[in-house]
C-alpha positions in Angstrom: -8.1 -136.0 -62.9 -4.9 -135.8 -60.8 -4.6 -137.9 -57.6 -5.4 -135.9 -54.5 -2.7 -136.5 -51.9 -3.3 -133.8 -49.2 -6.0 -131.6 -47.6 -5.5 -128.4 -45.7 -6.5 -128.4 -42.0 -10.3 -128.1 -41.6 -11.1 -129.4 -45.0 -13.3 -132.6 -45.2 -10.9 -135.2 -46.4 -12.7 -138.5 -46.1 -16.1 -140.1 -45.7 -17.3 -143.5 -44.7 -20.8 -144.9 -44.4 -21.9 -146.8 -41.3 -24.5 -149.3 -42.5 -25.9 -152.6 -41.2 -25.9 -153.9 -44.8 -22.5 -153.1 -46.5 -23.2 -155.5 -49.3 -26.5 -153.8 -50.0 -24.7 -150.5 -50.0 -22.3 -151.8 -52.6 -25.3 -152.8 -54.8 -26.7 -149.3 -54.4 -23.7 -147.0 -54.7 -21.6 -149.0 -57.1 -23.8 -148.5 -60.2 -24.5 -144.8 -59.4 -20.9 -143.8 -58.7 -19.0 -146.3 -60.7 -17.3 -147.8 -57.6 -15.5 -151.1 -57.2 -15.0 -152.4 -53.7 -12.1 -153.8 -51.6 -12.8 -155.4 -48.2 -9.8 -155.0 -45.9 -10.6 -158.1 -43.9 -11.3 -159.1 -40.3 -8.3 -157.1 -39.0 -10.1 -153.9 -40.1 -13.6 -155.1 -38.8 -15.1 -155.4 -42.2 -14.0 -151.9 -43.4 -14.5 -151.8 -47.2 -12.8 -149.3 -49.5 -14.8 -147.8 -52.4 -12.5 -147.4 -55.3 -12.9 -145.1 -58.4 -10.5 -146.3 -61.1 -8.5 -148.0 -58.4 -8.3 -144.8 -56.2 -9.9 -144.6 -52.7 -13.0 -142.4 -52.9 -14.9 -143.4 -49.7 -15.5 -146.4 -47.5 -18.2 -148.6 -46.0 -18.3 -150.1 -42.5 -20.7 -152.1 -40.3 -21.8 -150.7 -37.0 -19.6 -151.4 -34.0 -20.3 -154.9 -32.5 -22.4 -154.7 -29.3 -22.8 -150.9 -29.6 -25.9 -148.8 -29.8 -27.9 -149.4 -32.9 -27.4 -146.2 -34.9 -29.2 -145.2 -38.1 -27.2 -145.6 -41.3 -25.2 -142.4 -42.0 -22.3 -141.0 -43.8 -19.5 -139.9 -41.5 -17.4 -136.8 -42.5 -13.8 -136.4 -41.4 -12.0 -133.0 -41.1 -8.3 -133.0 -41.8 -5.8 -131.9 -39.2 -2.1 -132.1 -38.6 -2.6 -131.5 -34.9 -5.1 -134.1 -33.8 -4.6 -133.8 -30.0 -4.7 -130.0 -30.0 -7.9 -129.8 -32.1 -9.6 -132.7 -30.2 -8.7 -131.1 -26.9 -10.5 -127.9 -28.0 -13.8 -129.7 -28.7 -14.8 -129.7 -25.0 -13.5 -126.2 -24.3 -15.6 -124.9 -27.2 -18.8 -126.6 -25.9 -18.8 -129.9 -27.9 -18.4 -133.4 -26.6 -15.4 -135.7 -27.2 -16.5 -139.2 -28.0 -13.6 -141.4 -29.2 -9.9 -141.2 -29.8 -7.3 -140.3 -30.6 -7.0 -143.8 -32.2 -4.1 -145.1 -34.3 -5.0 -146.8 -37.6 -1.7 -148.7 -38.3 -0.1 -147.4 -41.5 -2.9 -145.1 -42.3 -3.3 -142.3 -39.7 -5.0 -141.3 -36.5 -8.7 -140.5 -35.9 -11.1 -139.1 -33.3 -14.8 -138.6 -33.2 -16.8 -135.8 -31.5 -20.2 -134.0 -31.3 -20.6 -130.3 -31.8 -22.8 -128.4 -29.3 -26.0 -129.1 -31.4 -25.3 -132.8 -31.5 -23.9 -133.2 -35.0 -21.2 -135.9 -35.2 -17.9 -135.4 -37.0 -14.6 -137.1 -37.3 -11.1 -135.8 -37.2 -8.3 -137.3 -39.3 -4.6 -136.9 -39.1 -3.1 -138.4 -42.2 -0.3 -141.0 -42.2 -0.2 -143.4 -45.2 -3.8 -142.5 -46.0 -4.3 -138.8 -46.7 -8.0 -139.2 -47.5 -9.9 -139.4 -50.7 -7.5 -139.7 -53.6 -10.2 -138.2 -55.9 -12.3 -135.1 -55.5 -14.7 -133.1 -57.6 -15.2 -135.5 -60.4 -18.0 -138.0 -61.1 -17.8 -140.8 -58.6 -16.0 -138.6 -56.0 -17.2 -136.4 -53.1 -17.6 -132.8 -54.2 -19.0 -130.9 -51.2 -19.9 -131.2 -47.5 -22.1 -129.2 -45.3 -23.4 -129.0 -41.8 -27.2 -128.7 -41.4 -28.1 -127.3 -38.0 -30.7 -125.0 -36.4 -27.9 -123.1 -34.7 -26.2 -121.0 -37.3 -23.9 -118.5 -35.6 -23.1 -120.8 -32.7 -22.0 -123.5 -35.2 -19.7 -120.9 -36.9 -18.2 -120.0 -33.6 -17.7 -123.6 -32.4 -15.9 -124.8 -35.6 -13.8 -121.6 -35.8 -12.4 -122.6 -32.3 -11.2 -125.8 -33.9 -9.9 -124.6 -37.3 -9.0 -121.2 -38.8 -12.2 -121.1 -40.8 -13.1 -117.9 -42.6 -16.9 -117.8 -42.9 -18.6 -115.9 -45.8 -22.4 -115.5 -45.7 -23.8 -116.4 -49.1 -27.5 -115.9 -48.2 -29.3 -113.0 -46.7 -28.6 -114.4 -43.2 -32.3 -114.5 -42.3 -34.5 -116.4 -44.8 -31.5 -118.2 -46.2 -28.6 -118.4 -43.7 -25.7 -120.3 -45.3 -22.0 -119.7 -44.6 -19.2 -121.0 -46.8 -16.0 -121.8 -44.9 -12.5 -121.5 -46.3 -9.2 -122.2 -44.7 -5.5 -121.2 -45.2 -4.3 -123.5 -48.0 -7.6 -123.6 -49.9 -6.6 -120.6 -52.2 -9.6 -118.7 -50.8 -12.1 -121.3 -52.1 -14.6 -122.7 -49.6 -14.0 -126.2 -48.4 -17.4 -126.8 -46.8 -20.5 -125.0 -45.6 -22.9 -124.5 -42.8 -26.7 -124.3 -43.5 -29.1 -123.1 -40.8 -32.3 -125.0 -41.1 -34.9 -126.7 -38.9 -33.7 -130.3 -38.8 -34.6 -133.0 -36.3 -31.1 -134.3 -36.2 -28.2 -131.8 -36.9 -25.7 -133.6 -39.1 -22.9 -133.3 -41.6 -23.8 -134.4 -45.1 -21.9 -135.5 -48.2 -22.3 -134.6 -51.9 -21.0 -137.0 -54.6 -20.6 -135.9 -58.2 -22.4 -137.8 -60.9 -22.4 -137.4 -64.7 -26.2 -136.8 -65.0 -28.4 -135.8 -62.1 -31.7 -137.0 -63.7 -30.2 -140.4 -64.5 -28.9 -140.7 -61.0 -32.4 -139.9 -59.6 -33.8 -142.8 -61.8 -31.1 -145.1 -60.5 -31.8 -144.2 -56.9 -35.5 -145.3 -57.2 -34.6 -148.4 -59.3 -32.1 -149.5 -56.7 -34.4 -149.2 -53.7 -33.5 -145.7 -52.5 -35.8 -142.7 -52.1 -35.5 -139.3 -53.9 -36.4 -136.6 -51.4 -36.9 -133.9 -54.0 -36.8 -133.9 -57.7 -33.5 -132.7 -59.2 -32.9 -129.1 -58.2 -30.9 -126.6 -60.3 -28.5 -124.3 -58.5 -25.5 -122.1 -59.4 -23.3 -125.0 -58.0 -24.9 -127.8 -60.0 -28.0 -129.9 -60.4 -28.8 -131.6 -57.1 -30.5 -134.9 -56.2 -31.2 -135.1 -52.4 -32.0 -138.7 -51.5 -31.7 -141.6 -49.1 -30.2 -145.0 -49.7 -32.2 -148.2 -49.0 -31.2 -148.1 -45.3 -32.0 -144.5 -44.9 -28.6 -142.8 -45.1 -29.0 -139.3 -46.5 -26.7 -138.3 -49.4 -26.9 -135.8 -52.3 -25.8 -136.5 -55.8 -24.7 -133.5 -57.8 -24.2 -132.9 -61.5 -21.5 -130.3 -61.4 -21.8 -127.2 -63.7 
């Protein structure tokens, strides 16, 4: 597959896993996704790149020293060429600005925020690091979605940040799911919003795998937990699961 070197504004462009056991995460995700790992050293606070055939696919990082002990979770970053402007609209739209803008020397600039329902998300303005260099192939991220009990308010909030065009792909009642596309995505959705009763609204990440059923077996064998048996959908065969420290992730065998 070709190297991915850019993402349109509003598209999820990068993910990293906050975990108290980065080495354990390597032992879990490495065999399932075919990753190798490169720790960037003390200057980057233990940040570790997950490499697929030598290309950045994601990253791992320990929790901030001395900070609040947070559950293990994948963090999703939305691309932007106008970090200050987008970050400034977070509060105006009813969200909460948390951190940033922060310069990552030689790589780009980032910020973190919460949407009105409490779901955390990152913003990334690319410099030397545009985001994941692989997408939509086994071992790479292939989809992202926001799970929240507040459907239309979420659509409205994120549309204040980015020029999302929302398309309802359910009936809007028993199944309320909007797919969001942006200029530059050729009309194809870049992420989605799922209205569901969740205790903790959150963005989630899907990674592509060659075989969903084999991935489910690996999850159990490596100490994770399969939340539901592999599910067939028009978009692939899905394996919702948690890793050994409880971070939720979905593996997907693409159609």
